[in-house]
matplotlib code that plots the C-alpha trace (Angstrom):
import matplotlib.pyplot as plt

x = [118.0, 118.0, 116.9, 114.8, 116.5, 115.5, 115.7, 116.6, 114.5, 115.9, 114.6, 117.0, 116.1, 117.5, 119.8, 117.5, 116.3, 112.4, 112.1, 113.1, 110.8, 111.1, 111.8, 110.9, 113.2, 113.4, 111.0, 108.2, 108.5, 107.6, 104.9, 103.8, 104.1, 101.6, 98.9, 98.9, 98.7, 95.9, 93.8, 94.0, 91.8, 88.8, 89.6, 89.3, 85.7, 84.6, 82.2, 83.4, 81.2, 82.6, 86.0, 85.0, 83.3, 86.7, 88.5, 85.8, 86.3, 90.1, 89.7, 87.8, 90.2, 93.3, 91.4, 90.4, 93.6, 95.8, 97.4, 98.9, 100.1, 101.6, 103.9, 104.8, 105.9, 107.4, 109.7, 110.6, 111.6, 112.0, 109.2, 107.5, 104.4, 102.7, 103.7, 103.1, 99.4, 99.3, 100.5, 97.7, 95.1, 95.6, 96.0, 92.1, 92.3, 94.0, 91.8, 88.7, 90.0, 90.8, 86.8, 85.4, 87.1, 87.9, 84.4, 84.5, 87.8, 86.1, 82.8, 83.9, 83.0, 81.8, 84.0, 81.9, 78.3, 77.3, 75.3, 78.0, 80.4, 81.2, 79.1, 76.6, 77.1, 80.5, 81.1, 83.9, 84.3, 87.2, 87.4, 90.1, 91.6, 93.6, 97.3, 97.0, 100.0, 102.2, 104.8, 104.4, 108.1, 107.4, 109.4, 110.1, 110.0, 106.2, 104.9, 101.5, 101.3, 103.6, 101.9, 98.4, 99.2, 100.3, 98.0, 94.6, 93.8, 95.9, 93.5, 90.2, 90.7, 91.4, 95.0, 96.5, 99.8, 103.2, 103.8, 107.2, 107.6, 111.1, 112.9, 113.1, 109.2, 108.4, 106.4, 104.3, 104.2, 102.8, 100.5, 98.8, 98.4, 96.4, 94.1, 93.6, 92.8, 90.2, 88.5, 87.9, 90.1, 91.3, 95.1, 95.7, 95.4, 97.6, 100.9, 103.3, 107.4, 108.9, 113.2, 116.0, 117.3, 117.4, 113.7, 113.1, 115.6, 114.3, 110.4, 111.6, 112.7, 109.0, 107.2, 104.6, 102.7, 103.7, 106.6, 105.9, 109.1, 109.8, 113.5, 116.9, 118.1, 120.4, 118.3, 115.5, 118.2, 118.7, 115.1, 114.5, 117.4, 115.3, 111.8, 112.7, 113.6, 109.9, 108.3, 106.3, 104.8, 107.0, 106.8, 109.6, 110.0, 113.4, 115.9, 115.3, 117.2, 114.1, 114.8, 112.9, 113.8, 112.5, 111.8, 112.6, 108.9, 107.6, 106.3, 109.9, 108.7, 106.0, 108.5, 111.1, 108.7, 107.1, 110.5, 111.9, 109.0, 109.5, 113.2, 112.8, 109.8, 109.9, 113.4, 114.3, 113.5, 110.4, 110.5, 110.0, 112.1, 113.2, 116.9, 118.3, 117.1, 117.9, 117.3, 117.2, 120.2, 117.6, 116.4, 119.2, 120.6, 116.9, 115.7, 118.5, 118.0, 114.2, 115.0, 117.8, 115.3, 112.6, 114.8, 116.5, 113.0, 112.6, 112.6, 114.9, 114.3, 112.4, 109.8, 107.1, 107.6, 104.2, 106.5, 109.3, 109.8, 112.8, 113.6, 116.5, 117.7, 116.2, 119.7, 122.8, 124.8, 123.0, 125.0, 128.3, 126.8, 125.1, 128.9, 130.7, 128.2, 129.0, 133.0, 133.1, 131.0, 133.4, 136.3, 135.1, 134.4, 130.8, 129.9, 128.0, 125.4, 123.7, 124.4, 126.9, 127.5, 126.2, 124.4, 126.3, 123.6, 122.0, 120.6, 121.0, 120.5, 121.8, 121.7, 120.0, 122.2, 122.4, 124.9, 125.4, 127.9, 127.2, 127.8, 126.9, 130.4, 129.2, 127.8, 125.0, 123.4, 123.9, 123.4, 120.4, 121.2, 117.9, 118.5, 118.1, 120.4, 119.9, 122.4, 121.3, 122.4, 122.5, 121.3, 121.2, 117.7, 114.8, 117.0, 120.2, 117.5, 115.9, 119.5, 120.2, 117.1, 117.7, 121.4, 120.3, 120.0, 116.6, 113.1, 110.8, 109.3, 110.5, 109.1, 108.8, 107.8, 106.6, 103.7, 103.0, 101.5, 102.4, 106.2, 106.4, 104.4, 106.6, 109.4, 107.7, 106.3, 110.2, 111.5, 112.3, 109.8, 106.9, 105.1, 105.2, 104.7, 103.8, 104.0, 104.1, 105.9, 106.9, 103.2, 101.6, 97.5, 95.7, 94.0, 97.0, 99.8, 102.6, 105.7, 109.3, 111.7, 115.0, 116.8, 113.6, 112.1, 109.5, 105.5, 102.5, 101.3, 98.1, 95.3, 93.5, 96.9, 97.6, 94.4, 94.9, 98.4, 97.1, 95.0, 95.5, 93.4, 91.1, 89.8, 86.8, 86.0, 82.7, 80.5, 77.1, 76.9, 72.7]
y = [101.0, 97.9, 98.4, 95.8, 93.4, 91.1, 87.4, 84.8, 81.7, 78.6, 75.3, 72.9, 70.2, 72.3, 75.0, 77.7, 81.0, 80.6, 84.0, 87.1, 88.4, 91.4, 90.8, 93.0, 95.2, 97.0, 99.5, 97.1, 94.9, 97.6, 98.7, 95.3, 94.7, 98.2, 96.7, 93.5, 95.0, 97.3, 94.9, 92.0, 94.0, 94.3, 90.4, 89.1, 90.7, 89.3, 86.5, 83.1, 81.6, 84.7, 83.4, 79.9, 80.2, 81.5, 78.8, 76.6, 78.7, 78.0, 74.0, 74.2, 76.5, 74.2, 71.2, 73.4, 75.1, 72.1, 71.1, 74.7, 74.9, 71.2, 72.5, 75.8, 73.6, 71.1, 73.5, 75.7, 73.0, 69.6, 67.9, 64.9, 66.1, 63.2, 64.1, 67.7, 67.1, 64.7, 67.1, 69.7, 67.3, 66.2, 69.7, 69.9, 67.4, 69.7, 72.4, 70.4, 69.4, 72.6, 73.9, 71.2, 71.5, 75.2, 76.5, 74.5, 76.4, 80.2, 79.8, 79.7, 77.4, 77.6, 75.8, 76.3, 77.4, 79.9, 77.2, 74.8, 77.3, 77.2, 80.7, 80.1, 83.6, 82.9, 81.4, 80.4, 81.0, 80.0, 82.0, 82.5, 85.1, 85.4, 85.9, 88.5, 88.7, 86.0, 85.2, 81.9, 81.1, 78.0, 75.2, 74.9, 70.8, 70.6, 74.2, 73.5, 71.2, 73.1, 76.4, 75.6, 73.9, 77.6, 80.0, 78.2, 77.6, 81.3, 83.0, 81.0, 81.9, 85.6, 86.3, 87.9, 86.4, 87.7, 84.8, 84.3, 81.2, 79.9, 81.4, 78.2, 77.8, 82.1, 81.3, 78.8, 80.9, 83.9, 81.6, 80.6, 84.0, 84.7, 82.1, 82.9, 86.5, 85.0, 82.8, 86.4, 86.4, 89.9, 90.8, 92.6, 89.6, 87.4, 89.1, 87.6, 88.5, 87.7, 87.0, 84.8, 85.2, 88.9, 88.9, 86.8, 88.4, 91.8, 90.2, 89.1, 92.6, 93.2, 92.4, 89.9, 87.7, 83.9, 82.4, 79.3, 78.1, 75.1, 74.4, 73.4, 73.0, 75.7, 78.6, 77.3, 77.9, 81.5, 82.3, 80.5, 83.3, 86.3, 85.3, 84.3, 87.9, 89.0, 85.8, 85.3, 82.1, 79.8, 76.8, 75.0, 71.9, 71.2, 68.8, 64.8, 61.4, 59.6, 55.7, 52.4, 48.9, 46.2, 42.6, 39.3, 38.6, 40.6, 40.3, 41.0, 42.2, 44.5, 45.9, 46.7, 48.1, 50.6, 51.6, 52.5, 54.8, 56.3, 57.0, 58.3, 59.5, 63.2, 62.5, 62.2, 65.3, 64.9, 66.2, 62.6, 61.1, 57.5, 58.6, 54.9, 51.5, 49.0, 45.4, 42.2, 40.1, 37.2, 39.0, 41.6, 39.8, 39.0, 42.6, 44.0, 42.2, 43.4, 46.9, 47.2, 45.5, 48.1, 51.5, 50.2, 50.3, 53.9, 56.2, 59.2, 61.9, 64.9, 66.5, 66.8, 63.4, 61.4, 58.4, 60.2, 58.9, 60.7, 64.1, 66.6, 68.1, 71.7, 72.9, 72.2, 72.8, 69.7, 67.9, 68.5, 66.9, 63.8, 63.3, 64.2, 61.2, 58.9, 59.3, 59.6, 56.0, 54.6, 55.6, 54.1, 50.2, 51.1, 49.0, 50.7, 48.7, 51.8, 54.8, 57.1, 60.4, 63.0, 62.1, 62.9, 65.3, 69.1, 69.8, 68.9, 65.0, 62.8, 58.7, 57.3, 55.9, 52.7, 52.2, 49.0, 48.1, 51.2, 52.5, 55.4, 56.4, 57.9, 61.0, 59.3, 57.5, 60.9, 63.8, 64.6, 64.0, 65.0, 63.4, 60.3, 58.4, 55.8, 53.8, 50.1, 48.3, 44.9, 44.6, 41.5, 42.1, 44.6, 45.9, 46.9, 48.5, 50.7, 51.4, 52.8, 54.5, 56.8, 57.3, 60.7, 64.6, 64.3, 63.3, 63.6, 60.2, 56.5, 53.5, 49.4, 47.0, 44.0, 41.0, 41.8, 45.1, 44.5, 44.0, 46.7, 49.0, 48.0, 49.7, 52.5, 53.4, 53.9, 55.7, 59.7, 61.3, 63.3, 60.5, 57.1, 54.6, 50.8, 48.9, 52.2, 55.5, 59.2, 59.8, 63.0, 63.3, 66.7, 64.6, 64.4, 66.8, 67.3, 67.6, 67.1, 66.0, 67.6, 68.9, 68.9, 71.6, 73.0, 73.3, 71.8, 72.0, 70.1, 67.9, 70.5, 71.3, 72.9, 75.2, 76.0, 77.4, 80.5, 81.1, 82.6, 81.6, 84.5, 83.3, 84.4, 84.8, 86.2, 86.9, 88.2, 90.5, 90.8]
z = [47.8, 45.0, 41.4, 39.0, 37.1, 34.9, 36.0, 33.3, 33.5, 31.7, 30.3, 32.5, 29.3, 26.8, 28.9, 26.6, 27.8, 28.1, 29.2, 31.1, 33.9, 36.4, 39.8, 43.3, 44.3, 48.1, 47.1, 45.6, 48.5, 50.9, 48.9, 48.6, 52.5, 52.8, 50.7, 52.1, 55.3, 54.5, 52.2, 55.3, 57.5, 54.9, 53.7, 57.5, 57.4, 54.1, 54.8, 54.6, 52.1, 49.6, 50.5, 49.7, 46.9, 45.4, 45.9, 44.3, 41.5, 41.4, 41.7, 38.2, 36.6, 37.7, 35.8, 32.6, 32.3, 33.8, 30.6, 29.9, 33.7, 33.5, 30.3, 32.2, 34.7, 33.0, 30.9, 33.8, 36.4, 34.2, 35.6, 33.5, 31.7, 33.3, 36.6, 36.2, 35.2, 38.1, 40.5, 39.3, 39.6, 42.8, 44.1, 43.8, 46.6, 49.2, 48.2, 48.8, 52.4, 53.5, 52.0, 54.1, 57.5, 57.6, 58.7, 61.9, 63.3, 62.6, 64.7, 67.9, 70.6, 74.5, 76.2, 79.7, 79.8, 82.3, 84.1, 84.0, 86.0, 89.5, 90.5, 87.7, 85.9, 83.9, 80.5, 78.8, 75.1, 72.7, 69.1, 66.3, 64.9, 61.4, 62.3, 59.3, 56.8, 56.6, 53.8, 51.7, 50.7, 48.5, 46.7, 43.1, 43.6, 43.6, 43.3, 43.5, 46.6, 48.7, 47.6, 48.1, 51.3, 52.9, 50.6, 50.7, 54.4, 55.1, 52.6, 54.0, 57.4, 56.6, 56.3, 53.5, 51.7, 50.2, 48.1, 46.7, 44.7, 43.8, 41.3, 39.3, 39.0, 39.1, 35.8, 37.5, 40.8, 38.3, 36.4, 40.2, 41.3, 37.7, 38.4, 42.0, 40.5, 38.1, 40.7, 42.9, 45.0, 45.3, 43.9, 47.2, 49.7, 47.3, 46.3, 44.6, 45.1, 42.3, 42.5, 44.0, 48.3, 47.7, 47.3, 50.1, 52.5, 52.0, 52.6, 56.2, 56.9, 57.3, 60.4, 58.8, 61.2, 60.0, 57.9, 55.7, 53.9, 52.3, 51.0, 52.3, 55.9, 55.6, 53.9, 56.8, 59.5, 58.5, 58.3, 61.9, 63.0, 61.7, 62.6, 66.3, 67.2, 66.6, 67.7, 64.8, 63.7, 62.0, 59.8, 57.9, 56.0, 55.0, 54.1, 54.6, 54.1, 54.4, 54.9, 53.8, 55.5, 53.3, 55.7, 54.4, 54.8, 51.8, 48.2, 46.5, 43.4, 44.8, 47.4, 44.5, 42.5, 45.1, 46.4, 42.9, 42.4, 45.6, 45.1, 41.4, 41.0, 40.1, 39.2, 43.4, 43.9, 46.2, 49.7, 51.0, 47.9, 49.4, 49.9, 51.5, 51.3, 54.1, 52.9, 55.1, 54.5, 53.7, 50.5, 49.9, 46.6, 45.2, 46.1, 44.3, 41.0, 40.8, 42.0, 39.4, 36.5, 37.7, 37.5, 33.8, 32.6, 33.7, 30.4, 30.9, 28.4, 27.0, 30.1, 27.4, 26.4, 27.7, 28.2, 29.9, 33.8, 35.0, 32.9, 33.8, 37.8, 38.0, 39.2, 36.9, 40.4, 42.0, 39.6, 41.4, 44.4, 43.1, 41.4, 44.6, 46.3, 44.0, 44.1, 47.6, 48.1, 45.4, 47.1, 50.4, 49.2, 47.0, 43.9, 41.2, 39.9, 37.8, 36.4, 38.3, 36.4, 34.4, 30.5, 27.6, 26.5, 26.0, 29.4, 33.5, 33.0, 35.6, 34.8, 37.6, 39.9, 42.4, 44.5, 46.6, 49.6, 51.5, 54.5, 57.0, 56.8, 52.6, 52.2, 50.2, 53.3, 55.4, 53.6, 51.2, 47.7, 46.0, 42.7, 41.1, 43.0, 45.7, 48.0, 49.2, 52.3, 53.8, 57.5, 59.6, 61.2, 61.9, 65.1, 63.1, 60.5, 63.2, 64.7, 61.2, 60.3, 63.1, 62.4, 61.0, 61.7, 59.5, 60.6, 57.9, 56.7, 57.2, 55.6, 56.3, 53.9, 55.5, 55.3, 58.9, 59.8, 63.9, 62.9, 60.6, 63.8, 65.8, 63.9, 62.8, 66.4, 67.1, 64.2, 64.5, 61.9, 61.4, 59.0, 58.5, 56.0, 56.1, 52.5, 50.8, 50.5, 49.2, 50.2, 51.4, 52.5, 53.5, 56.2, 58.2, 59.8, 57.4, 59.7, 60.0, 63.3, 64.1, 60.7, 58.9, 60.6, 62.6, 62.7, 60.4, 57.1, 56.0, 58.5, 61.1, 62.8, 59.1, 59.8, 62.9, 62.0, 60.3, 63.6, 67.1, 69.8, 71.8, 75.3, 76.1, 79.8, 80.5, 83.4, 83.8, 87.3, 86.9]

ax = plt.figure().add_subplot(projection="3d")
ax.plot(x, y, z, "-o")
ax.set_aspect("equal")
plt.show()
């Protein structure tokens, strides 16, 4: 049996200790699991209107306390403060979606009435039950978005949630828990599990009814191996190497501005960040010039500065991955147009980096970067662009920039990705399902399917013998 220990929370912009917090051990995780199991049975019997009222209050508190919450997020993960506030504000829209749509899945429906059946006596009905207790193993890069995608529909549909925030954003995770309790959500149906990988491993020893994870492919694969032995509901949002293709009929400045934002927003640490760009040869040089000018305009600096667009990467170890990708590309003939190294300052800062003359022998075009780095490759036509976009083991998102919707549709319809974009990128909507293909994961959050993910159907066969 492990013992509780202190976990250090480090500010990636200053490398200074923010605080130390106590982690869960094996014993506390067992106790929390048992508590959630008992509480869930009562929670699913609570009237839906009461559960909805809790999340309406949660929305109000997000806005009321947004500045304080954003500062905590900026300090512990290095997210620029304006972007942190934007994440919290936009989370309200996701909660709204679930509040407006959850009720239609919980009322049940008659599939075939008695008077329409062959014998005139048998009615067929459909109802839904909650899964039970689910594990929400969340991510640090968008802790509000990634968390609420799971715990909001899970709690609204009557489940209890064992919520493990990333150790990198544990303070934000605890803030979310306090907001929910203040909103009226019972503290025994939403229970934080605090710690690093050990806490996640201990949590998965217990027979939760569903596991919802966002993170690396490697960790997701390990989780899948464990969960598959018990046939629990599994949702994994894993890595990505999301491509964008710039056709030769676009407004070059417009496309460059949007693509640069897609690549470098949140310091390139978004699940659907643009990670590779293909440009039609007819406009390649002009696009590159516009793109570089846009990236040069991004201010790198203190996350608490209102003008900062790019902050530090959240994990110091990621710098080695970025450095290795740069060196690999240069050794194979790529040209460094911008950046390329760790910045000479306190904190985990890496220069905004643009590599040209890249190809698919280079890791920067094949392996997830998750940082402020992009490779831009010249292509001769749409056919080559499509082939390269699909030359990946991932399949989260893909985008095409073109003045012609039909042209973009013809390409995007053949790209193997869960979400596709025409003239936009790095975008998630609560109204549409969020899912990955291949090594980008399995299962769905958001949209109607993201509500059904927390429910089990019950088929009713009802025959009147009188």
